[in-house]
Backbone as JSON Lines, residues from 0, in Angstrom:
{"i":0,"aa":"F","n":[114.26,85.72,89.83],"ca":[114.21,84.92,88.6],"c":[115.63,84.79,88.1]}
{"i":1,"aa":"G","n":[116.34,83.82,88.6],"ca":[117.77,83.71,88.33],"c":[118.08,83.02,87.03]}
{"i":2,"aa":"P","n":[119.37,82.8,86.76],"ca":[119.81,82.2,85.5],"c":[119.12,80.86,85.25]}
{"i":3,"aa":"G","n":[118.66,80.7,84.02],"ca":[118.05,79.44,83.62],"c":[116.61,79.27,84.01]}
{"i":4,"aa":"N","n":[116.03,80.26,84.7],"ca":[114.65,80.12,85.14],"c":[113.65,80.63,84.13]}
{"i":5,"aa":"M","n":[114.1,81.39,83.14],"ca":[113.18,81.94,82.17],"c":[113.79,81.81,80.78]}
{"i":6,"aa":"A","n":[112.93,81.85,79.78],"ca":[113.4,81.65,78.42],"c":[113.96,82.91,77.8]}
{"i":7,"aa":"F","n":[113.95,84.02,78.54],"ca":[114.37,85.3,77.96],"c":[115.86,85.57,78.11]}
{"i":8,"aa":"G","n":[116.57,84.74,78.85],"ca":[117.98,84.97,79.05],"c":[118.28,85.61,80.39]}
{"i":9,"aa":"D","n":[119.55,85.56,80.79],"ca":[119.94,86.04,82.11],"c":[119.72,87.54,82.29]}
{"i":10,"aa":"V","n":[119.97,88.33,81.25],"ca":[119.78,89.78,81.37],"c":[118.32,90.11,81.63]}
{"i":11,"aa":"A","n":[117.42,89.48,80.87],"ca":[115.99,89.7,81.07],"c":[115.56,89.24,82.46]}
{"i":12,"aa":"C","n":[116.11,88.12,82.92],"ca":[115.8,87.63,84.26],"c":[116.19,88.66,85.32]}
{"i":13,"aa":"F","n":[117.37,89.23,85.16],"ca":[117.84,90.23,86.12],"c":[116.93,91.46,86.11]}
{"i":14,"aa":"I","n":[116.56,91.94,84.93],"ca":[115.72,93.13,84.81],"c":[114.35,92.88,85.43]}
{"i":15,"aa":"I","n":[113.77,91.72,85.12],"ca":[112.45,91.4,85.66],"c":[112.49,91.27,87.18]}
{"i":16,"aa":"T","n":[113.57,90.7,87.7],"ca":[113.71,90.57,89.15],"c":[113.77,91.94,89.81]}
{"i":17,"aa":"V","n":[114.56,92.85,89.26],"ca":[114.68,94.19,89.82],"c":[113.33,94.92,89.75]}
{"i":18,"aa":"L","n":[112.67,94.81,88.6],"ca":[111.37,95.47,88.45],"c":[110.35,94.9,89.43]}
{"i":19,"aa":"W","n":[110.38,93.59,89.62],"ca":[109.48,92.95,90.58],"c":[109.69,93.52,91.99]}
{"i":20,"aa":"L","n":[110.94,93.57,92.43],"ca":[111.23,94.07,93.78],"c":[110.81,95.53,93.94]}
{"i":21,"aa":"I","n":[111.11,96.35,92.92],"ca":[110.75,97.77,92.99],"c":[109.24,97.94,92.99]}
{"i":22,"aa":"A","n":[108.56,97.19,92.12],"ca":[107.12,97.35,91.98],"c":[106.38,96.96,93.25]}
{"i":23,"aa":"I","n":[106.67,95.79,93.8],"ca":[105.96,95.32,94.99],"c":[106.29,96.21,96.19]}
{"i":24,"aa":"T","n":[107.57,96.57,96.33],"ca":[107.97,97.43,97.44],"c":[107.21,98.74,97.43]}
{"i":25,"aa":"N","n":[107.12,99.37,96.26],"ca":[106.43,100.66,96.17],"c":[104.92,100.53,96.2]}
{"i":26,"aa":"A","n":[104.39,99.4,95.72],"ca":[102.94,99.2,95.75],"c":[102.44,99.18,97.19]}
{"i":27,"aa":"V","n":[103.16,98.49,98.07],"ca":[102.78,98.46,99.48],"c":[102.92,99.85,100.09]}
{"i":28,"aa":"N","n":[103.96,100.57,99.73],"ca":[104.15,101.92,100.24],"c":[103.04,102.86,99.79]}
{"i":29,"aa":"L","n":[102.64,102.75,98.52],"ca":[101.65,103.67,97.97],"c":[100.24,103.41,98.49]}
{"i":30,"aa":"I","n":[99.96,102.18,98.88],"ca":[98.62,101.89,99.4],"c":[98.5,102.27,100.87]}
{"i":31,"aa":"D","n":[99.6,102.69,101.47],"ca":[99.61,103.08,102.88],"c":[99.06,104.5,103.02]}
{"i":32,"aa":"G","n":[97.77,104.66,102.68],"ca":[97.16,105.99,102.74],"c":[96.19,106.17,103.88]}
{"i":33,"aa":"L","n":[95.94,105.12,104.64],"ca":[95.03,105.17,105.79],"c":[95.69,104.51,106.99]}
{"i":34,"aa":"D","n":[95.3,104.95,108.16],"ca":[95.83,104.35,109.38],"c":[95.5,102.86,109.42]}
{"i":35,"aa":"G","n":[96.52,102.04,109.58],"ca":[96.33,100.61,109.72],"c":[96.25,99.83,108.42]}
{"i":36,"aa":"L","n":[96.2,100.52,107.27],"ca":[95.98,99.81,106.01],"c":[97.19,98.97,105.6]}
{"i":37,"aa":"A","n":[98.37,99.58,105.56],"ca":[99.55,98.83,105.16],"c":[99.85,97.71,106.15]}
{"i":38,"aa":"A","n":[99.69,97.99,107.45],"ca":[99.95,96.96,108.45],"c":[98.96,95.82,108.33]}
{"i":39,"aa":"G","n":[97.7,96.13,108.07],"ca":[96.69,95.1,107.92],"c":[96.95,94.22,106.72]}
{"i":40,"aa":"I","n":[97.26,94.85,105.58],"ca":[97.56,94.1,104.37],"c":[98.84,93.28,104.56]}
{"i":41,"aa":"A","n":[99.84,93.88,105.22],"ca":[101.09,93.16,105.46],"c":[100.87,91.94,106.34]}
{"i":42,"aa":"A","n":[100.03,92.08,107.35],"ca":[99.79,90.97,108.27],"c":[99.15,89.79,107.57]}
{"i":43,"aa":"I","n":[98.07,90.05,106.83],"ca":[97.36,88.96,106.17],"c":[98.19,88.38,105.02]}
{"i":44,"aa":"S","n":[98.96,89.22,104.35],"ca":[99.82,88.73,103.27],"c":[100.96,87.89,103.82]}
{"i":45,"aa":"A","n":[101.53,88.32,104.95],"ca":[102.61,87.55,105.57],"c":[102.13,86.18,106.02]}
{"i":46,"aa":"L","n":[100.94,86.12,106.57],"ca":[100.38,84.83,106.97],"c":[100.2,83.92,105.76]}
{"i":47,"aa":"C","n":[99.76,84.5,104.64],"ca":[99.57,83.71,103.43],"c":[100.9,83.21,102.89]}
{"i":48,"aa":"I","n":[101.88,84.09,102.76],"ca":[103.2,83.68,102.25],"c":[103.81,82.63,103.17]}
{"i":49,"aa":"G","n":[103.67,82.84,104.48],"ca":[104.2,81.88,105.43],"c":[103.55,80.51,105.29]}
{"i":50,"aa":"Y","n":[102.24,80.51,105.05],"ca":[101.53,79.24,104.88],"c":[101.99,78.53,103.61]}
{"i":51,"aa":"V","n":[102.1,79.28,102.5],"ca":[102.57,78.68,101.25],"c":[103.97,78.1,101.44]}
{"i":52,"aa":"A","n":[104.84,78.85,102.14],"ca":[106.2,78.35,102.38],"c":[106.18,77.09,103.25]}
{"i":53,"aa":"Y","n":[105.32,77.09,104.26],"ca":[105.26,75.95,105.19],"c":[104.8,74.67,104.5]}
{"i":54,"aa":"I","n":[103.73,74.76,103.71],"ca":[103.2,73.54,103.08],"c":[104.16,73.0,102.01]}
{"i":55,"aa":"H","n":[105.11,73.86,101.58],"ca":[106.1,73.41,100.6],"c":[107.45,73.11,101.25]}
{"i":56,"aa":"G","n":[107.47,73.09,102.58],"ca":[108.66,72.67,103.29],"c":[109.79,73.69,103.33]}
{"i":57,"aa":"Q","n":[109.48,74.97,103.07],"ca":[110.51,76.01,103.13],"c":[110.35,76.77,104.45]}
{"i":58,"aa":"Y","n":[111.07,76.33,105.47],"ca":[110.78,76.76,106.83],"c":[111.41,78.1,107.21]}
{"i":59,"aa":"V","n":[112.51,78.47,106.54],"ca":[113.11,79.78,106.84],"c":[112.18,80.92,106.41]}
{"i":60,"aa":"P","n":[111.65,80.91,105.17],"ca":[110.65,81.93,104.81],"c":[109.42,81.88,105.71]}
{"i":61,"aa":"T","n":[109.04,80.68,106.15],"ca":[107.89,80.56,107.05],"c":[108.13,81.33,108.34]}
{"i":62,"aa":"L","n":[109.29,81.12,108.95],"ca":[109.61,81.81,110.2],"c":[109.69,83.32,109.99]}
{"i":63,"aa":"A","n":[110.29,83.74,108.88],"ca":[110.4,85.17,108.58],"c":[109.02,85.8,108.45]}
{"i":64,"aa":"M","n":[108.12,85.13,107.74],"ca":[106.78,85.68,107.53],"c":[105.95,85.67,108.82]}
{"i":65,"aa":"M","n":[106.13,84.66,109.65],"ca":[105.42,84.65,110.93],"c":[105.9,85.82,111.81]}
{"i":66,"aa":"A","n":[107.19,86.12,111.73],"ca":[107.72,87.26,112.49],"c":[107.12,88.58,111.98]}
{"i":67,"aa":"I","n":[107.05,88.71,110.65],"ca":[106.46,89.92,110.06],"c":[104.99,90.04,110.45]}
{"i":68,"aa":"A","n":[104.26,88.92,110.35],"ca":[102.83,88.94,110.7],"c":[102.64,89.33,112.17]}
{"i":69,"aa":"G","n":[103.48,88.77,113.05],"ca":[103.39,89.11,114.46],"c":[103.68,90.57,114.72]}
{"i":70,"aa":"A","n":[104.71,91.1,114.05],"ca":[105.06,92.51,114.22],"c":[103.93,93.41,113.73]}
{"i":71,"aa":"A","n":[103.35,93.07,112.56],"ca":[102.27,93.89,112.0],"c":[101.02,93.84,112.88]}
{"i":72,"aa":"L","n":[100.67,92.64,113.36],"ca":[99.49,92.51,114.22],"c":[99.68,93.21,115.56]}
{"i":73,"aa":"G","n":[100.91,93.17,116.09],"ca":[101.18,93.9,117.32],"c":[101.17,95.4,117.14]}
{"i":74,"aa":"F","n":[101.49,95.84,115.93],"ca":[101.52,97.28,115.61],"c":[100.12,97.84,115.38]}
{"i":75,"aa":"L","n":[99.21,96.98,114.87],"ca":[97.89,97.45,114.43],"c":[97.07,98.16,115.51]}
{"i":76,"aa":"P","n":[96.99,97.65,116.74],"ca":[96.15,98.34,117.74],"c":[96.56,99.8,117.98]}
{"i":77,"aa":"Y","n":[97.82,100.12,117.73],"ca":[98.3,101.48,117.93],"c":[98.27,102.3,116.64]}
{"i":78,"aa":"N","n":[97.95,101.63,115.52],"ca":[97.99,102.31,114.23],"c":[96.61,102.52,113.63]}
{"i":79,"aa":"F","n":[95.57,101.85,114.19],"ca":[94.22,102.09,113.72],"c":[93.81,103.52,114.04]}
{"i":80,"aa":"N","n":[92.95,104.07,113.17],"ca":[92.49,105.45,113.36],"c":[91.66,105.57,114.64]}
{"i":81,"aa":"P","n":[91.94,106.58,115.5],"ca":[93.03,107.56,115.39],"c":[94.36,106.96,115.85]}
{"i":82,"aa":"A","n":[95.34,107.04,114.99],"ca":[96.62,106.37,115.23],"c":[97.43,107.06,116.32]}
{"i":83,"aa":"K","n":[98.08,106.24,117.14],"ca":[98.99,106.75,118.15],"c":[100.43,106.77,117.63]}
{"i":84,"aa":"I","n":[100.75,105.82,116.76],"ca":[102.06,105.78,116.13],"c":[101.87,105.51,114.64]}
{"i":85,"aa":"F","n":[102.87,105.88,113.85],"ca":[102.75,105.76,112.4],"c":[103.91,104.92,111.85]}
{"i":86,"aa":"M","n":[103.62,104.19,110.78],"ca":[104.61,103.34,110.15],"c":[105.6,104.15,109.34]}
{"i":87,"aa":"G","n":[105.09,105.1,108.56],"ca":[105.95,105.92,107.7],"c":[106.44,105.15,106.5]}
{"i":88,"aa":"D","n":[107.16,105.85,105.63],"ca":[107.68,105.23,104.41],"c":[108.67,104.12,104.72]}
{"i":89,"aa":"S","n":[109.49,104.32,105.75],"ca":[110.5,103.3,106.06],"c":[109.84,101.98,106.43]}
{"i":90,"aa":"G","n":[108.76,102.03,107.19],"ca":[108.08,100.81,107.59],"c":[107.39,100.12,106.43]}
{"i":91,"aa":"S","n":[106.63,100.88,105.64],"ca":[105.88,100.27,104.52],"c":[106.83,99.77,103.43]}
{"i":92,"aa":"L","n":[107.93,100.48,103.19],"ca":[108.89,100.03,102.18],"c":[109.58,98.74,102.6]}
{"i":93,"aa":"I","n":[109.9,98.63,103.89],"ca":[110.52,97.39,104.38],"c":[109.56,96.23,104.26]}
{"i":94,"aa":"L","n":[108.29,96.44,104.64],"ca":[107.3,95.37,104.53],"c":[107.12,94.95,103.08]}
{"i":95,"aa":"G","n":[107.05,95.93,102.18],"ca":[106.9,95.62,100.77],"c":[108.09,94.86,100.22]}
{"i":96,"aa":"Y","n":[109.29,95.28,100.61],"ca":[110.5,94.61,100.1],"c":[110.58,93.17,100.6]}
{"i":97,"aa":"I","n":[110.29,92.95,101.87],"ca":[110.36,91.6,102.41],"c":[109.34,90.69,101.73]}
{"i":98,"aa":"A","n":[108.12,91.21,101.54],"ca":[107.1,90.41,100.85],"c":[107.53,90.08,99.43]}
{"i":99,"aa":"A","n":[108.06,91.08,98.71],"ca":[108.51,90.86,97.33],"c":[109.64,89.84,97.28]}
{"i":100,"aa":"F","n":[110.6,89.96,98.2],"ca":[111.76,89.07,98.2],"c":[111.36,87.63,98.5]}
{"i":101,"aa":"L","n":[110.5,87.44,99.51],"ca":[110.15,86.07,99.88],"c":[109.18,85.44,98.87]}
{"i":102,"aa":"C","n":[108.32,86.24,98.25],"ca":[107.54,85.71,97.12],"c":[108.48,85.23,96.03]}
{"i":103,"aa":"L","n":[109.51,86.01,95.77],"ca":[110.5,85.65,94.75],"c":[111.2,84.36,95.11]}
{"i":104,"aa":"Q","n":[111.55,84.2,96.38],"ca":[112.21,82.97,96.83],"c":[111.33,81.75,96.59]}
{"i":105,"aa":"L","n":[110.03,81.89,96.88],"ca":[109.12,80.76,96.68],"c":[108.95,80.44,95.21]}
{"i":106,"aa":"V","n":[108.88,81.49,94.38],"ca":[108.74,81.26,92.94],"c":[109.98,80.57,92.38]}
{"i":107,"aa":"V","n":[111.16,81.02,92.8],"ca":[112.41,80.39,92.34],"c":[112.47,78.95,92.82]}
{"i":108,"aa":"G","n":[112.02,78.72,94.06],"ca":[111.98,77.35,94.56],"c":[111.06,76.47,93.72]}
{"i":109,"aa":"A","n":[109.92,77.03,93.3],"ca":[109.0,76.28,92.45],"c":[109.63,75.98,91.1]}
{"i":110,"aa":"Q","n":[110.38,76.94,90.56],"ca":[111.01,76.73,89.25],"c":[112.13,75.71,89.31]}
{"i":111,"aa":"H","n":[112.69,75.49,90.52],"ca":[113.72,74.48,90.68],"c":[113.14,73.13,91.09]}
{"i":112,"aa":"G","n":[111.83,73.02,91.05],"ca":[111.2,71.72,91.28],"c":[110.83,71.4,92.7]}
{"i":113,"aa":"H","n":[110.97,72.38,93.64],"ca":[110.61,72.11,95.02],"c":[109.09,72.09,95.21]}
{"i":114,"aa":"T","n":[108.37,72.78,94.37],"ca":[106.91,72.83,94.45],"c":[106.35,72.8,93.03]}
{"i":115,"aa":"V","n":[105.02,72.8,92.93],"ca":[104.38,72.88,91.63],"c":[104.31,74.34,91.22]}
{"i":116,"aa":"P","n":[105.0,74.77,90.14],"ca":[105.14,76.2,89.83],"c":[103.83,76.96,89.73]}
{"i":117,"aa":"H","n":[102.84,76.43,88.98],"ca":[101.63,77.22,88.77],"c":[100.82,77.33,90.06]}
{"i":118,"aa":"L","n":[100.88,76.31,90.94],"ca":[100.17,76.41,92.21],"c":[100.78,77.51,93.07]}
{"i":119,"aa":"T","n":[102.1,77.58,93.12],"ca":[102.77,78.61,93.9],"c":[102.47,80.0,93.35]}
{"i":120,"aa":"L","n":[102.55,80.16,92.04],"ca":[102.34,81.47,91.43],"c":[100.92,81.95,91.64]}
{"i":121,"aa":"I","n":[99.93,81.07,91.42],"ca":[98.54,81.47,91.6],"c":[98.24,81.79,93.06]}
{"i":122,"aa":"S","n":[98.77,80.99,93.98],"ca":[98.54,81.24,95.4],"c":[99.11,82.58,95.84]}
{"i":123,"aa":"L","n":[100.31,82.9,95.34],"ca":[100.97,84.14,95.73],"c":[100.41,85.35,95.0]}
{"i":124,"aa":"M","n":[99.69,85.13,93.89],"ca":[99.13,86.25,93.15],"c":[98.17,87.07,94.02]}
{"i":125,"aa":"G","n":[97.39,86.39,94.85],"ca":[96.46,87.11,95.72],"c":[97.14,87.98,96.74]}
{"i":126,"aa":"V","n":[98.38,87.61,97.11],"ca":[99.12,88.37,98.12],"c":[99.47,89.77,97.61]}
{"i":127,"aa":"V","n":[99.84,89.86,96.35],"ca":[100.35,91.13,95.81],"c":[99.37,91.82,94.88]}
{"i":128,"aa":"F","n":[98.24,91.18,94.55],"ca":[97.43,91.7,93.46],"c":[96.74,93.02,93.81]}
{"i":129,"aa":"V","n":[96.18,93.16,95.0],"ca":[95.43,94.38,95.34],"c":[96.33,95.61,95.32]}
{"i":130,"aa":"P","n":[97.46,95.63,96.05],"ca":[98.33,96.82,95.95],"c":[98.92,97.03,94.57]}
{"i":131,"aa":"M","n":[99.28,95.93,93.87],"ca":[99.85,96.07,92.53],"c":[98.82,96.6,91.54]}
{"i":132,"aa":"A","n":[97.6,96.08,91.6],"ca":[96.55,96.53,90.69],"c":[96.2,97.99,90.95]}
{"i":133,"aa":"D","n":[96.16,98.38,92.22],"ca":[95.85,99.76,92.56],"c":[96.94,100.69,92.04]}
{"i":134,"aa":"M","n":[98.2,100.34,92.26],"ca":[99.3,101.17,91.78],"c":[99.31,101.26,90.26]}
{"i":135,"aa":"T","n":[99.11,100.14,89.59],"ca":[99.12,100.13,88.12],"c":[98.0,100.98,87.56]}
{"i":136,"aa":"R","n":[96.8,100.84,88.13],"ca":[95.65,101.62,87.65],"c":[95.88,103.12,87.86]}
{"i":137,"aa":"V","n":[96.35,103.49,89.04],"ca":[96.55,104.91,89.32],"c":[97.64,105.5,88.43]}
{"i":138,"aa":"F","n":[98.75,104.79,88.27],"ca":[99.83,105.27,87.4],"c":[99.33,105.44,85.97]}
{"i":139,"aa":"A","n":[98.56,104.46,85.48],"ca":[98.04,104.54,84.11],"c":[97.11,105.74,83.95]}
{"i":140,"aa":"Q","n":[96.23,105.97,84.91],"ca":[95.3,107.11,84.82],"c":[96.05,108.44,84.85]}
{"i":141,"aa":"R","n":[97.08,108.53,85.66],"ca":[97.86,109.77,85.71],"c":[98.58,110.02,84.39]}
{"i":142,"aa":"I","n":[99.19,108.97,83.83],"ca":[99.9,109.12,82.56],"c":[98.94,109.5,81.44]}
{"i":143,"aa":"L","n":[97.77,108.84,81.4],"ca":[96.78,109.13,80.35],"c":[96.21,110.54,80.46]}
{"i":144,"aa":"S","n":[96.23,111.1,81.69],"ca":[95.75,112.47,81.87],"c":[96.87,113.5,81.7]}
{"i":145,"aa":"G","n":[98.04,113.03,81.25],"ca":[99.15,113.93,80.96],"c":[99.96,114.35,82.17]}
{"i":146,"aa":"K","n":[99.86,113.62,83.27],"ca":[100.59,113.96,84.48],"c":[101.68,112.93,84.75]}
{"i":147,"aa":"S","n":[102.58,113.3,85.63],"ca":[103.6,112.34,86.07],"c":[102.92,111.23,86.87]}
{"i":148,"aa":"P","n":[103.37,109.99,86.72],"ca":[102.77,108.91,87.51],"c":[102.98,109.07,89.0]}
{"i":149,"aa":"F","n":[103.92,109.94,89.38],"ca":[104.21,110.14,90.8],"c":[103.51,111.37,91.38]}
{"i":150,"aa":"T","n":[102.64,112.01,90.58],"ca":[101.89,113.17,91.07],"c":[100.85,112.71,92.09]}
{"i":151,"aa":"P","n":[100.86,113.25,93.3],"ca":[99.86,112.81,94.29],"c":[98.45,113.26,93.91]}
{"i":152,"aa":"D","n":[97.48,112.39,94.15],"ca":[96.08,112.73,93.9],"c":[95.22,111.83,94.78]}
{"i":153,"aa":"K","n":[93.93,111.77,94.47],"ca":[93.0,110.98,95.27],"c":[92.34,109.9,94.4]}
{"i":154,"aa":"R","n":[93.17,109.17,93.67],"ca":[92.67,108.11,92.78],"c":[92.77,106.71,93.4]}
{"i":155,"aa":"H","n":[93.49,106.58,94.51],"ca":[93.68,105.26,95.09],"c":[92.37,104.68,95.6]}
{"i":156,"aa":"I","n":[92.36,103.37,95.78],"ca":[91.12,102.69,96.15],"c":[90.61,103.16,97.51]}
{"i":157,"aa":"H","n":[91.52,103.49,98.44],"ca":[91.05,103.95,99.74],"c":[90.39,105.33,99.64]}
{"i":158,"aa":"H","n":[90.83,106.15,98.69],"ca":[90.17,107.44,98.48],"c":[88.73,107.24,98.0]}
{"i":159,"aa":"K","n":[88.53,106.21,97.16],"ca":[87.18,105.96,96.65],"c":[86.24,105.55,97.77]}
{"i":160,"aa":"F","n":[86.71,104.73,98.69],"ca":[85.87,104.36,99.82],"c":[85.59,105.57,100.71]}
{"i":161,"aa":"L","n":[86.59,106.42,100.91],"ca":[86.38,107.63,101.71],"c":[85.34,108.55,101.06]}
{"i":162,"aa":"Q","n":[85.37,108.65,99.72],"ca":[84.41,109.48,99.01],"c":[82.98,108.97,99.16]}
{"i":163,"aa":"L","n":[82.83,107.71,99.48],"ca":[81.5,107.14,99.7],"c":[81.0,107.37,101.11]}
{"i":164,"aa":"G","n":[81.81,108.02,101.93],"ca":[81.37,108.39,103.27],"c":[81.75,107.44,104.38]}
{"i":165,"aa":"Y","n":[82.56,106.43,104.06],"ca":[82.99,105.51,105.1],"c":[84.07,106.15,105.97]}
{"i":166,"aa":"T","n":[84.16,105.69,107.21],"ca":[85.2,106.19,108.1],"c":[86.54,105.57,107.72]}
{"i":167,"aa":"H","n":[87.61,106.13,108.28],"ca":[88.94,105.58,108.02],"c":[89.02,104.11,108.42]}
{"i":168,"aa":"L","n":[88.49,103.79,109.6],"ca":[88.55,102.41,110.08],"c":[87.74,101.48,109.18]}
{"i":169,"aa":"Q","n":[86.56,101.92,108.77],"ca":[85.74,101.09,107.88],"c":[86.44,100.85,106.55]}
{"i":170,"aa":"C","n":[87.06,101.9,106.0],"ca":[87.79,101.76,104.74],"c":[88.93,100.76,104.88]}
{"i":171,"aa":"T","n":[89.68,100.87,105.96],"ca":[90.8,99.97,106.19],"c":[90.34,98.53,106.28]}
{"i":172,"aa":"L","n":[89.29,98.29,107.06],"ca":[88.8,96.93,107.23],"c":[88.25,96.36,105.93]}
{"i":173,"aa":"M","n":[87.57,97.18,105.14],"ca":[87.01,96.69,103.87],"c":[88.11,96.32,102.88]}
{"i":174,"aa":"I","n":[89.16,97.14,102.8],"ca":[90.24,96.84,101.85],"c":[91.03,95.62,102.3]}
{"i":175,"aa":"V","n":[91.25,95.49,103.61],"ca":[91.9,94.28,104.11],"c":[91.04,93.05,103.82]}
{"i":176,"aa":"L","n":[89.71,93.21,103.94],"ca":[88.8,92.11,103.61],"c":[88.9,91.75,102.12]}
{"i":177,"aa":"I","n":[88.98,92.77,101.27],"ca":[89.15,92.51,99.83],"c":[90.44,91.74,99.59]}
{"i":178,"aa":"Q","n":[91.51,92.15,100.28],"ca":[92.78,91.44,100.16],"c":[92.62,89.98,100.58]}
{"i":179,"aa":"A","n":[91.89,89.76,101.67],"ca":[91.68,88.39,102.15],"c":[90.88,87.57,101.14]}
{"i":180,"aa":"V","n":[89.88,88.19,100.52],"ca":[89.08,87.49,99.51],"c":[89.95,87.09,98.32]}
{"i":181,"aa":"Y","n":[90.82,88.0,97.89],"ca":[91.73,87.68,96.79],"c":[92.64,86.5,97.15]}
{"i":182,"aa":"I","n":[93.15,86.51,98.37],"ca":[94.06,85.44,98.79],"c":[93.33,84.09,98.82]}
{"i":183,"aa":"V","n":[92.16,84.06,99.47],"ca":[91.39,82.82,99.55],"c":[90.95,82.38,98.15]}
{"i":184,"aa":"G","n":[90.5,83.34,97.34],"ca":[90.06,83.02,95.99],"c":[91.16,82.39,95.16]}
{"i":185,"aa":"N","n":[92.37,82.92,95.27],"ca":[93.48,82.38,94.49],"c":[93.89,81.0,94.99]}
{"i":186,"aa":"F","n":[93.78,80.76,96.3],"ca":[94.05,79.42,96.8],"c":[93.04,78.42,96.23]}
{"i":187,"aa":"L","n":[91.78,78.84,96.13],"ca":[90.75,77.95,95.59],"c":[90.94,77.72,94.1]}
{"i":188,"aa":"L","n":[91.48,78.74,93.4],"ca":[91.7,78.62,91.96],"c":[92.95,77.81,91.62]}
{"i":189,"aa":"A","n":[93.87,77.71,92.58],"ca":[95.22,77.22,92.27],"c":[95.24,75.86,91.6]}
{"i":190,"aa":"D","n":[94.39,74.94,92.04],"ca":[94.42,73.59,91.46],"c":[93.29,73.36,90.46]}
{"i":191,"aa":"R","n":[92.64,74.46,90.04],"ca":[91.52,74.33,89.11],"c":[91.76,74.97,87.76]}
{"i":192,"aa":"V","n":[92.58,76.03,87.72],"ca":[92.81,76.75,86.47],"c":[94.3,77.02,86.32]}
{"i":193,"aa":"N","n":[94.72,77.37,85.08],"ca":[96.12,77.76,84.91],"c":[96.29,79.23,85.26]}
{"i":194,"aa":"I","n":[97.53,79.69,85.28],"ca":[97.81,81.03,85.8],"c":[97.24,82.13,84.93]}
{"i":195,"aa":"N","n":[97.12,81.9,83.61],"ca":[96.57,82.92,82.73],"c":[95.09,83.17,83.03]}
{"i":196,"aa":"V","n":[94.34,82.08,83.26],"ca":[92.92,82.22,83.6],"c":[92.78,82.88,84.96]}
{"i":197,"aa":"A","n":[93.63,82.49,85.92],"ca":[93.57,83.07,87.26],"c":[93.86,84.57,87.2]}
{"i":198,"aa":"L","n":[94.86,84.96,86.4],"ca":[95.18,86.38,86.27],"c":[94.02,87.14,85.67]}
{"i":199,"aa":"L","n":[93.37,86.57,84.64],"ca":[92.22,87.22,84.02],"c":[91.08,87.39,85.02]}
{"i":200,"aa":"I","n":[90.82,86.37,85.82],"ca":[89.76,86.46,86.83],"c":[90.08,87.55,87.84]}
{"i":201,"aa":"N","n":[91.34,87.64,88.27],"ca":[91.75,88.67,89.22],"c":[91.56,90.06,88.64]}
{"i":202,"aa":"I","n":[91.96,90.24,87.38],"ca":[91.84,91.56,86.74],"c":[90.38,91.95,86.58]}
{"i":203,"aa":"V","n":[89.56,91.02,86.1],"ca":[88.13,91.31,85.9],"c":[87.47,91.68,87.22]}
{"i":204,"aa":"A","n":[87.8,90.95,88.29],"ca":[87.22,91.24,89.6],"c":[87.6,92.64,90.07]}
{"i":205,"aa":"M","n":[88.87,93.04,89.85],"ca":[89.29,94.37,90.26],"c":[88.63,95.46,89.41]}
{"i":206,"aa":"V","n":[88.51,95.23,88.11],"ca":[87.84,96.2,87.23],"c":[86.39,96.39,87.65]}
{"i":207,"aa":"V","n":[85.7,95.28,87.93],"ca":[84.3,95.37,88.37],"c":[84.2,96.13,89.68]}
{"i":208,"aa":"L","n":[85.11,95.88,90.61],"ca":[85.11,96.58,91.89],"c":[85.29,98.08,91.7]}
{"i":209,"aa":"V","n":[86.3,98.47,90.91],"ca":[86.59,99.9,90.7],"c":[85.43,100.58,89.98]}
{"i":210,"aa":"L","n":[84.88,99.94,88.95],"ca":[83.76,100.54,88.21],"c":[82.54,100.69,89.1]}
{"i":211,"aa":"S","n":[82.28,99.71,89.97],"ca":[81.13,99.83,90.87],"c":[81.34,100.95,91.89]}
{"i":212,"aa":"L","n":[82.57,101.1,92.38],"ca":[82.86,102.21,93.3],"c":[82.69,103.55,92.6]}
{"i":213,"aa":"N","n":[83.19,103.67,91.36],"ca":[83.03,104.92,90.6],"c":[81.56,105.24,90.38]}
{"i":214,"aa":"A","n":[80.76,104.22,90.06],"ca":[79.32,104.44,89.82],"c":[78.63,104.92,91.1]}
{"i":215,"aa":"R","n":[78.98,104.33,92.22],"ca":[78.38,104.76,93.49],"c":[78.82,106.17,93.86]}
{"i":216,"aa":"I","n":[80.07,106.52,93.56],"ca":[80.55,107.87,93.84],"c":[79.78,108.89,93.0]}
{"i":217,"aa":"R","n":[79.56,108.58,91.71],"ca":[78.81,109.5,90.84],"c":[77.38,109.66,91.33]}
{"i":218,"aa":"R","n":[76.74,108.57,91.73],"ca":[75.37,108.68,92.26],"c":[75.33,109.51,93.52]}
{"i":219,"aa":"R","n":[76.32,109.34,94.37],"ca":[76.38,110.11,95.61],"c":[76.57,111.6,95.32]}
{"i":220,"aa":"E","n":[77.44,111.91,94.35],"ca":[77.67,113.32,93.98],"c":[76.42,113.95,93.37]}
{"i":221,"aa":"R","n":[75.66,113.19,92.56],"ca":[74.44,113.74,91.98],"c":[73.39,114.05,93.04]}
{"i":222,"aa":"R","n":[73.34,113.21,94.07],"ca":[72.35,113.46,95.15],"c":[72.67,114.73,95.9]}
{"i":223,"aa":"W","n":[73.96,115.1,95.96],"ca":[74.36,116.29,96.71],"c":[74.26,117.57,95.86]}
{"i":224,"aa":"L","n":[74.0,117.45,94.57],"ca":[73.87,118.64,93.72],"c":[72.54,119.36,93.96]}
């Protein structure tokens, strides 16, 4: 979000840009709690970002995202549970940073008139919403419980699926499917609603998902008592 792109001034633009890069980079890293999860999310997100870049005539980001998608898809057969190789923090952080940077490039391009800004923003919202929403929810719950937001626990969305008795592979595939639904849903919303309504729909859908998972976990725990 460079100079002149926002009404808050250049300093605010710089701060928001840094926070955006840090947040998305770490959100992808933090959701990497199951074999194949970060790679799966990275692959489908890269395909989405690449498609958005392509239809708006930005071919360098398109090529970069196709390369990332190809690398992630080639990595997945060896990373599904039981994994033969692992991505580690270096891999997930790089994937998160590249996704954050190229989303930023597309948004800046939209603000300079290369595309329709709200269509680009709504389309890209689905790419980052699942890991961002999960990170935000977990950090908020840790802070409200008096703990550091960086304290490890089992509050992430993949932990909730595991608590319901699903296998690692099933959990990975379901969360990647949720990511795909968010991406497709935001593409369908892009030319129908403004970004505030789209954001509200995304938040409500995630709240309903988390509450339904919590309710199922409580019912499962009561049956085992």
